DRENFIDO-849355 format. One record per residue (C-alpha): residue number from 1; residue in three letters; chain; x negated, y negated, z negated. Coordinates in Angstrom, 3 decimals. Last residue first. Example, Ala and Ser with C-alpha at 12.3 -4.5 7.8 and 13.67 -1.06 7.14 Angstrom:
BEGIN
+-----+-----+-------+----------+----------+----------+
|   n | res | chain |        X |        Y |        Z |
+-----+-----+-------+----------+----------+----------+
|   2 | SER |     A |  -13.670 |    1.060 |   -7.140 |
|   1 | ALA |     A |  -12.300 |    4.500 |   -7.800 |
+-----+-----+-------+----------+----------+----------+
This chain:
BEGIN
+-----+-----+-------+----------+----------+----------+
|   n | res | chain |        X |        Y |        Z |
+-----+-----+-------+----------+----------+----------+
| 279 | UNK |     A |  -14.806 |  -13.185 |    0.404 |
| 278 | UNK |     A |  -12.709 |  -10.088 |    0.822 |
| 277 | UNK |     A |  -13.449 |   -8.455 |   -2.508 |
| 276 | UNK |     A |  -11.114 |   -5.458 |   -2.392 |
| 275 | UNK |     A |  -13.466 |   -2.918 |   -0.853 |
| 274 | UNK |     A |  -16.540 |   -4.006 |   -2.766 |
| 273 | UNK |     A |  -14.694 |   -3.779 |   -6.074 |
| 272 | UNK |     A |  -17.984 |   -2.934 |   -7.857 |
| 271 | UNK |     A |  -16.615 |    0.349 |   -9.185 |
| 270 | UNK |     A |  -15.060 |    1.293 |   -5.860 |
| 269 | UNK |     A |  -15.154 |    5.101 |   -5.925 |
| 268 | UNK |     A |  -14.157 |    5.857 |   -9.526 |
| 267 | UNK |     A |  -12.075 |    2.782 |  -10.320 |
| 266 | UNK |     A |  -10.267 |    3.092 |   -7.002 |
| 265 | UNK |     A |   -9.463 |    6.736 |   -7.665 |
| 264 | UNK |     A |   -8.241 |    5.903 |  -11.177 |
| 263 | UNK |     A |   -5.986 |    3.189 |   -9.751 |
| 262 | UNK |     A |   -4.446 |    5.774 |   -7.420 |
| 261 | UNK |     A |   -3.792 |    8.125 |  -10.341 |
| 260 | UNK |     A |   -2.225 |    5.254 |  -12.301 |
| 259 | UNK |     A |    0.074 |    4.447 |   -9.369 |
| 258 | UNK |     A |    1.057 |    8.103 |   -9.050 |
| 257 | UNK |     A |    1.995 |    8.191 |  -12.738 |
| 256 | UNK |     A |    3.843 |    4.894 |  -12.369 |
| 255 | UNK |     A |    6.113 |    6.608 |   -9.846 |
| 254 | UNK |     A |    7.336 |    8.927 |  -12.610 |
| 253 | UNK |     A |    7.914 |    5.921 |  -14.870 |
| 252 | UNK |     A |   10.183 |    4.451 |  -12.192 |
| 251 | UNK |     A |   12.429 |    7.515 |  -12.403 |
| 250 | UNK |     A |   12.875 |    6.877 |  -16.126 |
| 249 | UNK |     A |   13.471 |    3.166 |  -15.533 |
| 248 | UNK |     A |   16.266 |    3.899 |  -13.072 |
| 247 | UNK |     A |   17.829 |    6.457 |  -15.428 |
| 246 | UNK |     A |   17.769 |    4.038 |  -18.365 |
| 245 | UNK |     A |   18.830 |    1.029 |  -16.335 |
| 244 | UNK |     A |   22.045 |    2.717 |  -15.252 |
| 243 | UNK |     A |   23.838 |   -0.174 |  -13.545 |
| 242 | UNK |     A |   25.324 |    2.332 |  -11.071 |
| 241 | UNK |     A |   24.824 |    0.243 |   -7.923 |
| 240 | UNK |     A |   22.037 |   -2.226 |   -8.725 |
| 239 | UNK |     A |   19.775 |   -0.395 |  -11.176 |
| 238 | UNK |     A |   20.432 |    3.261 |  -10.374 |
| 237 | UNK |     A |   20.794 |    2.441 |   -6.691 |
| 236 | UNK |     A |   17.373 |    0.763 |   -6.568 |
| 235 | UNK |     A |   15.798 |    3.823 |   -8.203 |
| 234 | UNK |     A |   17.531 |    6.053 |   -5.666 |
| 233 | UNK |     A |   16.255 |    3.931 |   -2.780 |
| 232 | UNK |     A |   12.694 |    3.968 |   -4.149 |
| 231 | UNK |     A |   12.790 |    7.774 |   -4.267 |
| 230 | UNK |     A |   13.380 |    7.806 |   -0.536 |
| 229 | UNK |     A |   16.820 |    8.109 |    1.044 |
| 228 | UNK |     A |   16.814 |    8.937 |    4.746 |
| 227 | UNK |     A |   20.371 |    8.441 |    5.974 |
| 226 | UNK |     A |   20.730 |    4.878 |    4.619 |
| 225 | UNK |     A |   20.095 |    3.529 |    8.114 |
| 224 | UNK |     A |   16.540 |    4.828 |    8.066 |
| 223 | UNK |     A |   15.136 |    1.669 |    9.652 |
| 222 | UNK |     A |   16.907 |   -0.738 |    7.273 |
| 221 | UNK |     A |   17.257 |    1.319 |    4.075 |
| 220 | UNK |     A |   13.968 |    3.154 |    4.586 |
| 219 | UNK |     A |   12.121 |   -0.142 |    5.043 |
| 218 | UNK |     A |   13.855 |   -1.797 |    2.074 |
| 217 | UNK |     A |   13.147 |    1.054 |   -0.372 |
| 216 | UNK |     A |    9.387 |    1.030 |   -0.774 |
| 215 | UNK |     A |    7.697 |    2.747 |   -3.722 |
| 214 | UNK |     A |    5.630 |    5.348 |   -1.884 |
| 213 | UNK |     A |    4.701 |    3.040 |    0.976 |
| 212 | UNK |     A |    3.745 |    0.297 |   -1.502 |
| 211 | UNK |     A |    1.399 |    2.752 |   -3.294 |
| 210 | UNK |     A |   -0.064 |    4.468 |   -0.207 |
| 209 | UNK |     A |   -1.139 |    1.339 |    1.650 |
| 208 | UNK |     A |   -3.181 |   -0.443 |   -1.036 |
| 207 | UNK |     A |   -4.491 |    2.881 |   -2.345 |
| 206 | UNK |     A |   -5.671 |    4.069 |    1.062 |
| 205 | UNK |     A |   -7.252 |    0.679 |    1.723 |
| 204 | UNK |     A |   -9.130 |    0.717 |   -1.590 |
| 203 | UNK |     A |  -10.395 |    4.248 |   -0.940 |
| 202 | UNK |     A |  -11.480 |    3.333 |    2.594 |
| 201 | UNK |     A |  -13.171 |    0.148 |    1.414 |
| 200 | UNK |     A |  -15.119 |    2.045 |   -1.249 |
| 199 | UNK |     A |  -16.060 |    4.726 |    1.359 |
| 198 | UNK |     A |  -17.701 |    2.237 |    3.733 |
| 197 | UNK |     A |  -21.214 |    3.092 |    2.527 |
| 196 | UNK |     A |  -20.569 |    6.828 |    2.844 |
| 195 | UNK |     A |  -19.147 |    6.423 |    6.404 |
| 194 | UNK |     A |  -21.903 |    4.160 |    7.735 |
| 193 | UNK |     A |  -24.973 |    6.087 |    6.592 |
| 192 | UNK |     A |  -24.711 |    9.888 |    6.770 |
| 191 | UNK |     A |  -21.725 |   10.460 |    9.042 |
| 190 | UNK |     A |  -22.098 |    7.336 |   11.197 |
| 189 | UNK |     A |  -25.824 |    7.762 |   11.599 |
| 188 | UNK |     A |  -25.349 |   11.449 |   12.411 |
| 187 | UNK |     A |  -22.775 |   10.591 |   15.085 |
| 186 | UNK |     A |  -24.941 |    7.852 |   16.592 |
| 185 | UNK |     A |  -28.054 |   10.045 |   16.767 |
| 184 | UNK |     A |  -30.546 |   10.337 |   13.938 |
| 183 | UNK |     A |  -34.228 |   10.299 |   14.914 |
| 182 | UNK |     A |  -35.813 |    8.324 |   12.087 |
| 181 | UNK |     A |  -35.613 |    5.153 |   14.168 |
| 180 | UNK |     A |  -31.860 |    5.711 |   14.454 |
| 179 | UNK |     A |  -31.458 |    5.778 |   10.680 |
| 178 | UNK |     A |  -33.705 |    2.746 |   10.296 |
| 177 | UNK |     A |  -31.556 |    0.775 |   12.758 |
| 176 | UNK |     A |  -28.407 |    1.626 |   10.808 |
| 175 | UNK |     A |  -30.053 |    0.634 |    7.537 |
| 174 | UNK |     A |  -31.386 |   -2.564 |    9.120 |
| 173 | UNK |     A |  -27.866 |   -3.501 |   10.147 |
| 172 | UNK |     A |  -27.042 |   -3.947 |    6.455 |
| 171 | UNK |     A |  -23.539 |   -2.723 |    5.644 |
| 170 | UNK |     A |  -21.472 |   -5.587 |    4.199 |
| 169 | UNK |     A |  -19.275 |   -5.911 |    7.301 |
| 168 | UNK |     A |  -18.275 |   -2.254 |    6.999 |
| 167 | UNK |     A |  -16.968 |   -2.718 |    3.467 |
| 166 | UNK |     A |  -14.988 |   -5.840 |    4.382 |
| 165 | UNK |     A |  -13.623 |   -4.200 |    7.511 |
| 164 | UNK |     A |  -12.267 |   -1.314 |    5.445 |
| 163 | UNK |     A |  -10.845 |   -3.668 |    2.809 |
| 162 | UNK |     A |   -9.079 |   -5.850 |    5.419 |
| 161 | UNK |     A |   -7.834 |   -3.180 |    7.818 |
| 160 | UNK |     A |   -5.953 |   -1.070 |    5.288 |
| 159 | UNK |     A |   -3.828 |   -3.794 |    3.710 |
| 158 | UNK |     A |   -3.324 |   -5.237 |    7.198 |
| 157 | UNK |     A |   -1.620 |   -1.934 |    8.212 |
| 156 | UNK |     A |    1.074 |   -2.235 |    5.518 |
| 155 | UNK |     A |    4.027 |   -3.696 |    7.416 |
| 154 | UNK |     A |    3.399 |   -2.050 |   10.785 |
| 153 | UNK |     A |    2.486 |    1.339 |    9.344 |
| 152 | UNK |     A |    5.464 |    1.328 |    6.988 |
| 151 | UNK |     A |    7.909 |    0.356 |    9.740 |
| 150 | UNK |     A |    6.606 |    3.089 |   12.064 |
| 149 | UNK |     A |    6.795 |    5.601 |    9.191 |
| 148 | UNK |     A |   10.430 |    4.658 |    8.589 |
| 147 | UNK |     A |   11.233 |    5.113 |   12.272 |
| 146 | UNK |     A |    9.642 |    8.576 |   12.204 |
| 145 | UNK |     A |   11.730 |    9.535 |    9.166 |
| 144 | UNK |     A |   14.852 |    9.064 |   11.317 |
| 143 | UNK |     A |   17.552 |    6.377 |   11.425 |
| 142 | UNK |     A |   16.150 |    5.040 |   14.733 |
| 141 | UNK |     A |   14.025 |    7.418 |   16.766 |
| 140 | UNK |     A |   16.431 |    8.725 |   19.373 |
| 139 | UNK |     A |   14.156 |    8.022 |   22.348 |
| 138 | UNK |     A |   15.477 |    6.970 |   25.756 |
| 137 | UNK |     A |   14.967 |    9.100 |   28.834 |
| 136 | UNK |     A |   12.433 |    7.854 |   31.355 |
| 135 | UNK |     A |   13.091 |    6.062 |   34.640 |
| 134 | UNK |     A |   10.830 |    3.057 |   34.039 |
| 133 | UNK |     A |   13.845 |    0.858 |   33.254 |
| 132 | UNK |     A |   15.052 |    3.596 |   30.948 |
| 131 | UNK |     A |   11.811 |    3.335 |   28.983 |
| 130 | UNK |     A |   12.070 |   -0.474 |   28.751 |
| 129 | UNK |     A |   15.677 |   -0.318 |   27.528 |
| 128 | UNK |     A |   14.661 |    2.377 |   25.034 |
| 127 | UNK |     A |   11.913 |    0.193 |   23.552 |
| 126 | UNK |     A |   13.893 |   -3.065 |   23.497 |
| 125 | UNK |     A |   16.946 |   -1.650 |   21.776 |
| 124 | UNK |     A |   19.941 |    0.289 |   22.995 |
| 123 | UNK |     A |   19.263 |    3.279 |   20.739 |
| 122 | UNK |     A |   17.623 |    1.164 |   18.046 |
| 121 | UNK |     A |   13.824 |    0.991 |   17.944 |
| 120 | UNK |     A |   13.054 |   -2.602 |   18.954 |
| 119 | UNK |     A |   15.950 |   -4.342 |   17.216 |
| 118 | UNK |     A |   15.319 |   -2.312 |   14.058 |
| 117 | UNK |     A |   11.642 |   -3.232 |   14.389 |
| 116 | UNK |     A |   12.618 |   -6.900 |   14.156 |
| 115 | UNK |     A |   14.617 |   -6.048 |   11.032 |
| 114 | UNK |     A |   11.355 |   -4.956 |    9.394 |
| 113 | UNK |     A |    9.574 |   -8.196 |   10.251 |
| 112 | UNK |     A |   12.552 |  -10.207 |    9.024 |
| 111 | UNK |     A |   12.623 |   -8.242 |    5.774 |
| 110 | UNK |     A |    8.946 |   -8.942 |    5.047 |
| 109 | UNK |     A |    9.283 |  -12.677 |    5.715 |
| 108 | UNK |     A |    6.585 |  -13.963 |    8.052 |
| 107 | UNK |     A |    3.419 |  -14.953 |    6.243 |
| 106 | UNK |     A |    2.259 |  -11.362 |    6.593 |
| 105 | UNK |     A |    1.732 |  -11.938 |   10.301 |
| 104 | UNK |     A |   -0.949 |  -14.549 |    9.428 |
| 103 | UNK |     A |   -2.952 |  -12.275 |    7.101 |
| 102 | UNK |     A |   -4.632 |  -10.315 |    9.881 |
| 101 | UNK |     A |   -5.851 |  -13.366 |   11.771 |
| 100 | UNK |     A |   -6.770 |  -15.163 |    8.528 |
|  99 | UNK |     A |   -9.141 |  -12.399 |    7.441 |
|  98 | UNK |     A |  -10.892 |  -12.514 |   10.800 |
|  97 | UNK |     A |  -11.183 |  -16.303 |   10.582 |
|  96 | UNK |     A |  -12.681 |  -15.995 |    7.089 |
|  95 | UNK |     A |  -15.451 |  -13.837 |    8.554 |
|  94 | UNK |     A |  -16.734 |  -16.740 |   10.639 |
|  93 | UNK |     A |  -20.055 |  -15.459 |   11.908 |
|  92 | UNK |     A |  -18.664 |  -12.724 |   14.136 |
|  91 | UNK |     A |  -21.024 |   -9.794 |   14.464 |
|  90 | UNK |     A |  -18.981 |   -8.227 |   17.308 |
|  89 | UNK |     A |  -19.975 |   -4.746 |   16.097 |
|  88 | UNK |     A |  -18.132 |   -5.351 |   12.834 |
|  87 | UNK |     A |  -14.899 |   -6.133 |   14.668 |
|  86 | UNK |     A |  -15.235 |   -2.916 |   16.673 |
|  85 | UNK |     A |  -15.854 |   -0.872 |   13.518 |
|  84 | UNK |     A |  -12.849 |   -2.522 |   11.842 |
|  83 | UNK |     A |  -10.678 |   -1.508 |   14.792 |
|  82 | UNK |     A |  -12.009 |    2.053 |   14.644 |
|  81 | UNK |     A |  -11.219 |    2.183 |   10.896 |
|  80 | UNK |     A |   -7.825 |    0.470 |   11.005 |
|  79 | UNK |     A |   -5.961 |    2.702 |   13.450 |
|  78 | UNK |     A |   -6.907 |    6.087 |   11.968 |
|  77 | UNK |     A |   -6.588 |    4.630 |    8.447 |
|  76 | UNK |     A |   -3.114 |    3.238 |    9.139 |
|  75 | UNK |     A |   -2.059 |    6.590 |   10.604 |
|  74 | UNK |     A |   -3.311 |    8.421 |    7.496 |
|  73 | UNK |     A |   -1.531 |    5.993 |    5.146 |
|  72 | UNK |     A |    1.713 |    6.251 |    7.133 |
|  71 | UNK |     A |    1.630 |   10.040 |    7.080 |
|  70 | UNK |     A |    0.753 |   10.182 |    3.374 |
|  69 | UNK |     A |    3.565 |    7.760 |    2.532 |
|  68 | UNK |     A |    6.003 |    9.770 |    4.666 |
|  67 | UNK |     A |    5.110 |   12.975 |    2.817 |
|  66 | UNK |     A |    5.128 |   11.425 |   -0.662 |
|  65 | UNK |     A |    8.492 |    9.757 |   -0.053 |
|  64 | UNK |     A |    9.940 |   13.008 |    1.302 |
|  63 | UNK |     A |    8.656 |   14.852 |   -1.782 |
|  62 | UNK |     A |   10.201 |   12.199 |   -4.048 |
|  61 | UNK |     A |   13.520 |   12.309 |   -2.166 |
|  60 | UNK |     A |   13.654 |   16.085 |   -2.415 |
|  59 | UNK |     A |   12.848 |   15.922 |   -6.152 |
|  58 | UNK |     A |   15.587 |   13.352 |   -6.704 |
|  57 | UNK |     A |   18.305 |   15.423 |   -5.031 |
|  56 | UNK |     A |   17.060 |   18.686 |   -6.558 |
|  55 | UNK |     A |   16.984 |   17.453 |  -10.178 |
|  54 | UNK |     A |   13.415 |   17.560 |  -11.521 |
|  53 | UNK |     A |   13.126 |   13.749 |  -11.310 |
|  52 | UNK |     A |   15.909 |   13.568 |  -13.883 |
|  51 | UNK |     A |   13.346 |   14.729 |  -16.451 |
|  50 | UNK |     A |   12.168 |   11.119 |  -16.850 |
|  49 | UNK |     A |   15.619 |    9.966 |  -17.967 |
|  48 | UNK |     A |   16.006 |   13.021 |  -20.190 |
|  47 | UNK |     A |   12.843 |   12.201 |  -22.116 |
|  46 | UNK |     A |   14.690 |   10.732 |  -25.087 |
|  45 | UNK |     A |   14.199 |    8.226 |  -27.915 |
|  44 | UNK |     A |   17.410 |    6.714 |  -29.278 |
|  43 | UNK |     A |   18.503 |    3.267 |  -28.057 |
|  42 | UNK |     A |   22.209 |    4.114 |  -27.903 |
|  41 | UNK |     A |   22.282 |    4.238 |  -24.093 |
|  40 | UNK |     A |   19.286 |    6.559 |  -24.012 |
|  39 | UNK |     A |   15.626 |    5.753 |  -24.572 |
|  38 | UNK |     A |   12.302 |    6.516 |  -22.871 |
|  37 | UNK |     A |   12.958 |    4.843 |  -19.525 |
|  36 | UNK |     A |   14.708 |    1.853 |  -21.101 |
|  35 | UNK |     A |   11.770 |    1.076 |  -23.381 |
|  34 | UNK |     A |    9.056 |    1.838 |  -20.832 |
|  33 | UNK |     A |   10.747 |   -0.340 |  -18.209 |
|  32 | UNK |     A |   11.124 |   -3.176 |  -20.735 |
|  31 | UNK |     A |    7.473 |   -2.833 |  -21.807 |
|  30 | UNK |     A |    6.369 |   -3.078 |  -18.183 |
|  29 | UNK |     A |    8.512 |   -6.183 |  -17.688 |
|  28 | UNK |     A |    6.880 |   -7.740 |  -20.820 |
|  27 | UNK |     A |    3.317 |   -6.785 |  -19.841 |
|  26 | UNK |     A |    3.375 |   -7.889 |  -16.219 |
|  25 | UNK |     A |    5.379 |  -11.097 |  -15.630 |
|  24 | UNK |     A |    5.405 |  -12.843 |  -19.006 |
|  23 | UNK |     A |    2.193 |  -11.436 |  -20.488 |
|  22 | UNK |     A |    0.177 |  -11.680 |  -17.307 |
|  21 | UNK |     A |    1.320 |  -15.280 |  -16.724 |
|  20 | UNK |     A |    0.440 |  -16.267 |  -20.297 |
|  19 | UNK |     A |   -2.948 |  -14.558 |  -20.022 |
|  18 | UNK |     A |   -3.574 |  -16.340 |  -16.725 |
|  17 | UNK |     A |   -2.586 |  -19.715 |  -18.168 |
|  16 | UNK |     A |   -4.830 |  -19.176 |  -21.226 |
|  15 | UNK |     A |   -7.954 |  -18.080 |  -19.348 |
|  14 | UNK |     A |   -9.234 |  -21.652 |  -19.068 |
|  13 | UNK |     A |   -8.552 |  -22.383 |  -22.725 |
|  12 | UNK |     A |  -10.222 |  -19.171 |  -23.877 |
|  11 | UNK |     A |  -13.231 |  -19.957 |  -21.714 |
|  10 | UNK |     A |  -13.493 |  -23.437 |  -23.199 |
|   9 | UNK |     A |  -13.042 |  -21.999 |  -26.687 |
|   8 | UNK |     A |  -15.932 |  -19.588 |  -26.166 |
|   7 | UNK |     A |  -18.162 |  -22.274 |  -24.618 |
|   6 | UNK |     A |  -17.567 |  -24.502 |  -27.650 |
|   5 | UNK |     A |  -18.474 |  -21.685 |  -30.019 |
|   4 | UNK |     A |  -21.598 |  -20.925 |  -28.031 |
|   3 | UNK |     A |  -22.567 |  -24.608 |  -28.072 |
|   2 | UNK |     A |  -22.120 |  -24.782 |  -31.853 |
|   1 | UNK |     A |  -24.296 |  -21.738 |  -32.342 |
+-----+-----+-------+----------+----------+----------+
């Protein structure tokens, strides 16, 4: 009994810093957003801040955000899954090296990486200069939704590759061999063995790309030139330009609904956190 009590207090002591961190930087900010989102300037309860999302300008921006987020997530998946399959087929012993390779670009400042794409995609940028050198007409891609999707895919692609590769790397080669021994061809083996077993990584990757794509505002501001306002841009404006914390918090609560839905998907399909456990 004494040992159990001692073990309990040891665990409580070890978890103390994390609980303090979670309280200061997660629970308190969340409570502040909830408070301002559900109250007016006088502190009275109201749902008007949340209902602002139904206004045409905000609804259009939300639908555009959802569309571009879905596009970027789909493109990331189409790039990441074949790449992860190739990496799995190499049977590299040092998995940590693979993780490091994809994390290294993320060490560069997020804004610098995005501004680099501005230099590449602008009308007289690297891409158009190269195309004109080859005799082709330049592309007018900057300040368009396509430029925003390019920035999202570049910035968030590692978040798709890592969980997908992690799930594929955990698949026992004996299962694949057994499938082929039983007469299944490569396509059938992929559809009935590899794809179902890698589903937790796919769901985790989709969530890890979709949520930051939906809530981003820096990428659309830089690569969209302020002409393609996503819902994240309007939330930023409410806080920093109009100083209307109530409206900004109310719009943020709408995005929290999508975040909670995404978390529910992860909880359902990745119960053992196989897609997010990279080690």
